[in-house]
C-alpha positions as CSV (number, residue, x, y, z in Angstrom):
1,M,98.5,-15.8,23.7
2,N,98.1,-15.1,27.1
3,K,97.7,-12.0,29.9
4,L,100.7,-12.2,32.7
5,A,98.9,-10.2,35.6
6,W,102.1,-8.5,37.2
7,E,100.0,-8.7,40.6
8,A,98.1,-11.9,41.4
9,H,94.7,-10.8,42.0
10,A,92.7,-12.5,44.8
11,L,90.1,-15.1,44.2
12,Q,87.4,-16.5,46.0
13,V,87.5,-20.0,45.1
14,T,85.5,-23.2,46.0
15,E,88.1,-26.1,46.3
16,S,87.6,-30.0,46.7
17,A,88.7,-32.4,49.7
18,A,92.2,-32.9,47.8
19,R,92.1,-28.6,47.7
20,E,91.7,-28.2,43.8
21,P,89.7,-25.7,42.4
22,V,85.9,-26.5,41.6
23,A,84.6,-23.5,41.1
24,I,86.3,-19.8,40.6
25,V,84.4,-16.5,41.2
26,Y,85.7,-14.6,38.3
27,A,84.8,-11.5,36.3
28,G,81.6,-11.3,39.0
29,S,80.3,-14.9,38.2
30,E,80.7,-18.2,40.0
31,R,82.4,-20.4,36.9
32,K,82.7,-24.1,37.5
33,V,86.3,-25.7,36.7
34,E,85.6,-28.5,33.9
35,G,89.0,-29.7,33.7
36,I,92.4,-29.2,35.4
37,L,94.6,-29.3,32.2
38,C,97.8,-29.7,34.4
39,R,99.2,-28.8,38.2
40,W,102.5,-28.0,40.1
41,R,104.3,-26.8,42.9
42,M,106.8,-23.9,43.5
43,C,108.9,-23.3,46.4
44,Q,110.7,-19.5,45.6
45,E,113.4,-17.8,47.8
46,W,113.5,-20.6,50.2
47,W,116.7,-19.0,51.2
48,K,114.6,-15.7,52.6
49,R,111.4,-16.3,53.3
50,P,110.3,-19.3,51.8
51,S,106.8,-19.4,49.6
52,E,105.7,-22.6,48.7
53,R,102.5,-22.6,46.1
54,D,100.1,-25.4,44.3
55,Y,99.4,-24.0,40.7
56,F,97.1,-24.7,38.6
57,R,95.8,-24.5,35.0
58,V,92.0,-24.8,34.7
59,R,89.3,-24.8,31.6
60,L,86.8,-22.7,32.8
61,D,82.8,-24.1,31.8
62,S,82.8,-20.9,30.1
63,G,85.7,-22.1,28.2
64,L,88.5,-19.8,29.2
65,I,91.7,-21.3,30.7
66,C,93.9,-19.9,33.3
67,E,96.4,-20.3,35.9
68,V,95.4,-19.8,39.3
69,F,97.5,-20.3,42.5
70,R,96.5,-21.4,46.2
71,D,99.6,-19.9,48.5
72,I,100.0,-23.0,50.6
73,Q,100.7,-21.2,54.2
74,S,97.6,-18.4,54.0
75,G,95.5,-20.9,51.9
76,C,94.6,-17.9,49.8
77,W,93.9,-18.6,46.3
78,Q,94.9,-16.1,43.5
79,L,95.3,-15.3,39.5
80,Q,98.3,-15.6,37.9
81,R,97.6,-15.7,34.1
82,V,94.6,-15.7,31.9
83,Y,94.9,-17.3,28.4
84,D,92.6,-16.0,25.7
């Protein structure tokens, strides 16, 4: 089962030189990314106001799996979904 955040939550993320997440501050503590399970890029509503994001499904050192994304234009990271 998973929980989709209806409104994405801003995250503090330490990223690699390749702009991949290596650590995430979640629930008040920093968690290391043990692995990137998949990665994809989405371009939405290009005809209105372009929105381009890099999504990552990651496994944290606590065993938690979540989806995070980085907005290409702003560089901001957000939490999209948590799997339990």
